[in-house]
Structures are given as structure tokens and as C-alpha cells.
N, C-alpha and C positions, 0 to 999 in steps of 0.2 A: 422577413425571413432571414435566418442566419445562414450565410454561405459557408460551406465546409470545404476546405482546401487540402489538396494532397501535398504534404511537405516535400515530396520528392521532386515535383515539377510545378507546383502552384496551381494546378488545374482544379476547377470546381468539381467536386465529386458528389455533392448533394446539398440539401437544405434541411434546416430544422426550424420549427416555429419559434418566433421571437414573441413570447407571451407577455402581455401587459399585466399590471397589478391585479386587475379584476379577474383575469383568467387564472392566474396563479392562486388567488384567494379561493376561487371556485374549486380548484384541485385540492387545496388544503381542506376545504369543507368536506369534500368527498372522502378524503383520508380519515378525517375525524368521525364522520358519520358512519363509516364502514366498520369502525373499531368494535362497537359492542357485539355485533353479530360474529365478526371474525374471531374475536377473543373467546367466544363461547363455543366455537367449533371444537370437536374432539381433536386431540393432538394427532391422532392417526389421520383424520381428514385433512388437516393442514399438511402433514407429511406426504400424503398421497398426491396432493396437488403439486407440491414441490418436486416430487419424484417424476410426475408427468412432465413438468417443465424441463427437468434435467434430460429426460429421454428425447423430447422433441428437439432440443438444441443439439444434443450429441449426434443425432441423426443428420443434422445439417451444419455441422461445425465448420466445414469448408466455406460455406456461405458467410458465416460470421467472420472467419479469418480474413477473407478477401476484403470485406468491408473495413476491417481494422487496419489492414495494410494501407488501404487507400487514404484513410483519414488520419492515421497515426504515424505511418512511415516505417514501422518495424517490419522485419522480414516475415515471410509467410510461415517459415518453420517456427519462429518465435511466437507469432500470433496463434498458431495451432497449439503450441505449448501453453500459452496463457489461457486459452479456452479450456483445455484439460484441467489446468490449475483451478480456474473458476468453477467448472463443473464439479470439482471435488467438494467445494463448499456447499453447493446445492444438494449434492448427494448426502453429504455428512449431516446437514441440518434437517433434511427430510427424515432422517432417522432420529436425530437428537431431539426433535419435537416431542417424542414420546418419553424422554428421559429428563424432563425438568422436574426433579423430585423435591418434595418437601421433607419434613421431619416430624417425628414425635419426640418430645423432650420430657425427661422425668419430671413429674409435677412437683411443685413446691408447696402444694396444699392438698389436704385429704379430700377425697371425693371429687377430684378435678383431673382433667387431662390438658396437657399443653400441646398444641398443634402449630406447626409452622408451614404456611402455604407460600408458594411462589406464583405471583400473578403477573400477567403482561403489564409492562410499564405504561402503555397507552399508545396513542398515535405518535409516530416518530418521523423524522426527516433525515435526509443524508445529502451531503455534497461531496461529489467525487471528482478526481483529477483526470487529466487526459492521458497519462502515461500507461495506465492499465484500464482501458475503457470497458472491458468485459469483467475481469476478475474483481475489481473494486466494487462494482455493483452487485455481482453475484454474492460476494462475501457479506455485504451489508443487508441486502434484501432477504437472502435466505435465512440469516440469523433472526432478523426481526419477525418475519412471517412465521418461522418455526416457534418462536416464543409466544405468538398470539398477538403481536403488534401489527398495525398497519404502517405503511411507510410511503412517503413522497420523496422522490429523488431529483436532485438537480445535477445532471452530468455536466462535464466541461463543455463549453460552447465550441471548443476546438475539435472534440470527438463525440458528437451526440448521436451519430448514425448507428453505431454499435448498440448504444443504449436503447434507442427506440426499437431496434430489431429485437432486443431482449424483451421489451414490453409487449411487442406484437406476439411473440411466442408464449409469453406468460398468459395472455388472453386466450390463445389457442389451447393452452393447458387447463383453462378453467379458473385461473386466478382472477377474481372479480375486479371490476372498476372500484376504485377507492382503496382496496387492499394494497395495491401497488399502483402508484401514480408517478408521473414524470412531468417535469416542466423544464423549459429552456427559455432563456432571456437574459435580462440584465443581472449579472451575478450579485451586485450590491443590493439591488432592489429585492431580489428573491431571498437573499440571506436575511435581510431585515424583516421580510414577511414571515420567514420560518422562525426566527428568534423572537419576534414580537407576538406570535400566536400562542396564547396561554394554554390552548388545548394540546399543542405539541409538547409531549413530555420528555422527549429525548432527541438529541441531534448527534449524528455521527459525521465526522468531517475528516477527510484525508486531503492534505495540501500543505501550504506554507505555514511556518510558525507564526508569521505576522498576522495572517488572516485567522488562524486558529485562536490567537489571543483575543482578537476583536470579537469573534463569535462567543468565546467563553465569557467575556465581559457582558455581552448582550444577554446571554443565557442566564446570567446570574440574577436578572430581574425576576425570573420565574423559577429560579433554582432548578432548571432543567438538568436531567442527567446528560452527560456528554461522553463520547469516545473521540479522542483526538489522536490522529496519527500524522505527525508533522515532519519537520525537516530532519535530516541526518547529516553526520560527518564521520562516517564509519572508519575506524582504524582497521587495518589489515596487517597483522604482525607476523613476521616470519623469523623464527629463531634459527640459530646456526645448526641445530640438530634435526631440523625438518628436512623432508624430502623436497629438494628444489623442484623437481619435475612435477610432483603433485601440487605443490603450492603455486607454481607458475601457471599450471593448467587451470586450476580452480580460480585463480585471480583473473585470468584473461576472460574466462567464461562469465564470471560474476560482473566484471567491469564493463564488458561490451554489450551486455544485455540491454536491449532498447537504447543502444548507442550511449550508454552510461546515464540515461535519464531515469534513474531509479533511486528511491529514497534509501534503499539498503545497499546501494553501490559502494564498493570500497573507495574511499576518498583519500585517506592518508595511509600510504603504504610504507610501513616501517620494516626495514630489513637489517638484521644484525651484521656488524662489520665484517665478520669472517666470510660471509657468503654474499655480500652485497653485489659485487661485480658479476659473479657467476649468475646470481638470480636475475639481475637486470638484463644480462645477455639472453637468458632463457626466455624471459618475458618478451623482449624486443623481437626475438626470432619468431615467437608464436604470433605476436600481433602483426608482424609484417606479412604473414601468410593470409590474414583475413582481408577479404575484398570489401571495398566500399561501393555500394550500389543501391539502386531502388529495390524495394523489398518483395516485389511480386515474383518470387522464384523459390525453388524448393530448398536450396542450400542456405546456410547461415551467412548473412552479410551484415555489415554495419550500415545502417540507413541514415537518413538525414536527421537533423535536430528538428524540433517541433515547429519553430518559427524564428523570425529574425532576432527577436529578443534573446532566444536561447543561444543562438550561435554567437551573437555579440558578447554575451556574458562569458562564454567559454574562451573566445579569442582574447578578451580583455584580461582574464585570469592568467592565461598562458603568457601573453605579452608582458604582463606585470612581473611574473615570475622570472622571465628571461632578463628583464631590465634589472632585477634584483640579484642576478647572478646564477640562476638555474641554467643547467645545460640540457639541450635537446638531444636525446638519443634517437628519437624517431618522431616524425611528424612535426607538429608545432605550428601549423597554419591551416587556413581553410583549404579544403580539397580542390583539386583541379577541375572536378566536375562542376564546381560553382554552386550557386543556390545555397541551400542549408546544410550542405555536407562539410564535415570537418575531419581532417586526418586523425586517425587514432594516434595518440601522442604519448611518448614516454619521456618524463622529465626526471633529472637527478640533480643532486647538489642543492636540494631545497632545505630551507630552514623554517623553524616554527613561527618566525615573525613575518613570513610572507603572507600576503592576502589569501593565496590559494589554500593555505593551511587552515584557515578559519571560515571558509566559504564552501557551501555545498556546490560542487562543480557542475553536476548534471550534464556531463558530456564525456566523450571517449578519451579522457586524459588520465594517465597513470602517473600520479605524483609520488615519487619515491624519496624516502628519508632514511638516513642511517640512524642506528641506535647502538648503544653499548651494552647495557645491562637490563635485566628484567625490571628492576625497580624504576629505572630511567624510562623505559618505554611505557610502563603502566601509568606513570605520572603524566607523561605526554599524551597518551591516549585519553586519559580522563580530563585533560585540560581543554574542555570544550563545553559549550552550553548544551550540546546535544547528547543524547544517550539512547539511540535507537538500537543499533546492532554493532557488534565488534567481532572480528575474525582473528584467529591465531592459529599458527601451524607450529607444532612441536611434538616430539616423540616422548617427552618427559611427562609421565603421568602425574607426578606431584605438582609440577609446574602447571599442568592443565587445570588441576583443581584450584590452585592459587589464582590463576587467571579468572576462572569462572566466578570466584568470590570477589576479586579485587577490581575487576574492570567495571566501570559504571555504565551499564547499558541494560536495556530490557531484554536483550537477546545476546548471548555469547556463543559463537559458532567455532568449534575447534576442529581443525583438520578437514574443513570442507568450505566450499564457497556457496553452498545451497542452504537457504534459511529454513525451508520446510514446506508443509502442506496444511490441509484443513484441520488436521488434528493437533496443531501446536498453537500456543497462545502468542499471537503476534502483537507487538507494541513496544513502546519505549518509556523512558523516564526523562526527567529534566525538561528541556525545551523541545524534546521530541514528542511530548504529549503524555496522555494517560488513558487507561482503559486497555482492553485487549480484544482482538478479533481472532476468530478461529477457536477450535476445541470447545470443550464444555465451559471454559472460562468466558468465551465470547457470548454465549447465550445468557450468562448471568448478568451481562450488561443491559439486557432488555427485560429484566423482571424486577419486581418489587417483592420484598419479603414481608409477609403479614403474620403476626403472632396472634393466635386465638387461644383464649383460656375458656375451657368448658367446665364450669364449676357446678356444684349441686348434683353430681352424679350419684351420690350415696343416699339420696332422699327417695 
């Protein structure tokens, strides 16, 4: 069995099965065998089951939130917010199942009609991370099932309890065995079984760029479809015409979400010279008011990092920056609570050649850089192998349009720190991956286009 630990105090909060290769293969077989019947169900029937799942979870969302706090470490208010976010995907795709439309195309031949069908891609698999143990699964499974695909999911071994609770409620809702399967165990072994199974026609992965590249290479053998949502190094740009208060408030909320352990977390904070000092002071004042504590409480707090590897990485990045000349405005060291808690930290005096500028921090660290001109900051923002999301604050409408075109990212967020909901296409470019999740673009990732020519109609 896999022991699941609470990051706040190291206590064992539950167990998950550590399945061997034979058990994983049996679950893959169930996923593949269930596909023909599930794919032939009416779209409304699939949508009704998803809707029932949505309603059951919504009625008990506090139960899910408390499980998440214990295994993930995020605070209760944040866990409840994540569940609402994830439920939005289940609700959206319960309806979207009925809107996977094909086309008729003007014929190129007399007495013929051209039809375009969209058909489910086939049995699918997904691998999800620990930082959003509810939302990530909800987004992937709801999309796949709505499209008529079956799916087997491997959640993170760090946070499997929320995932298995979701599976339990799916069964209560009437979603059959095989249509939604779940396995936990050795990540490498399970990944190889997923990629090596020719009947699995698509894999969706959210996680590190390094692992995503390995999966993509393995999936090439069968030319499987893939959706990859990988690492990020998000720039957050504040121009001197922006509202300092709005930008600082948005930054703090976005950065401290899940203690900074978010792929879309602002990583490189660029502030124009004229407002740099005032903006840093505003951010530091807001950050200083946020309490660091275990998460089982109603108000927002910054919780622990997920494990020792996570806190070691953050500490090393901060220490490296200090040695290279960065100044600490706030924090800068492990929290006095001990364990996996790290002080929310504000660093200034950073340069682009420091290690922290090129590494996804995944912790509560505000790394602030000065910039001079728009051209300068766009070039620096784009000087990254990643391209998931970018944020910018400015009141200049023309500049907003230029930034939306010139910044290299799958998502550009202007004058807000919130990326979106189920209705938007989430995803990146470059080493941040490819494919989109959410909106009607997301369901397109789970269908194949079939062209049909019906000739001889004039006979």
C-alpha cells in the first residue's frame, strides 16, 4: 500500500493500493473493452451521467475539500475553490457532449454529398499531478467521457485519496466500470504500460516538461494523440501606467495560491523603473499580512510545500539568488514552524542570469526584476523555453493589443491574475506543451474527424 502523508505534520492520513503490472493491465483491458458500448451511447445519456456525478460531488464538496487539505496541504478555502473550479468542467462537458458537431461540405462531384463526422478517439489514459488533485482529474475525465471516450487515470501517489473519492462518487452516479478507471503504483511502470498499449489512442499528461518529453517519445511508436500541459515560467509585467494597488493585489493572490506550487504561478515579476519601489512596498505589505499555517481552517493561509524535495528546491533557489547579489525584502528562509513550511519571500535586485530566472520556483517566492521599456521586457519575457501563461498590467489599450500579439505564450492575461474557467482553452506553447483543455477546443482533442463521400445519389 502507498501511505499518504499530511505535508503539514507528516501524519499518515490514508492509504492507496500499490498495484502491480498485472492489475494495471487488467484495468487497461477494462478501459478498452468498455469503449465500444460507451462510444455508442447517446450524447445526452453521457451528459446525464456526468451531470449526476456533478450533483453528487457538489452536495458533499466539504468532504472532498477536507480530504484535499489533509493530503495536499492547501488551505480549506482554497480546496473548496478548487472543487468549484473542477465541478465547472464536469458541468460544462455534461452539456458539451451534445455539441460535438460535424459538417456538410459543398460537394466536388455531381450526385454526391460530402459529410464530416466527429468520432470518439478511442480508449484514453491520463496522468495527473498532486497540486490540483480534484480539478485536474475533473477536467480530463469529463472531457473524455463527454466525447465518448473511456479513460484510465493515474493520479499522483502523493495525493490519491481525493482521486479515489471521485471514482467512488462516479460509481454512485452510474458511470460504469471500465468507462472511468483508476490505478496507483509505480509511476514509471504505469506510464510504460499506458504508452505501450496500442489500444490506448490518446494520453493526457499534466506535469514536468522532462516527463512529458519522455511520454511523447514513447507515444510516437503508436502515433497516439497527446495533450501535454507542462512546466511554466510565467512573466508578470507591471507597467508604470498600471494601478499599483490592483496589480499588487492580483499578484499576491496568484502567487500564493497553493503556496506558489502552480504551473501558472507568476515566476518572473517585471516592474517598470518609475514604480518599482512603490510596487515592491505594496506587495511586501500585503504578503506580510498573510499567515503561514496548516490548512484546516476557513480563512486563507499559506500552507506547507508538498514534500522535502519541494522545500529544498525553493531554499536552494533563494540562497543561490542571495549569493549572486539579490536583496531580501521579506522572508528568505524556512519558516519557524519547521517541517515543510517556507516563509513567503520577496526578492529584489535580481538579474536574468540568475538561476531563479530560468527555473520554475514552485514556492511562495516573489522574484522581482526591473525593466525599462516595452521592447526590453517583451524580449526578456520571451527569453524562456516555456510559454504557458503571461500576465501584464497596463491602462494603455494599444499596448495591451501589442502585448497580446508579441508575447510568446498560450495564454496572455491582461490586468488580472486569474486565468479563467471551464469555458476557456487552457494550454501552452514551446516546452510548456501542446493541446488545449477546457472550452469546446478541449473536446476536439478527444475526437477524430472522418470524411464521408456519398456518391451515386442521382441514380
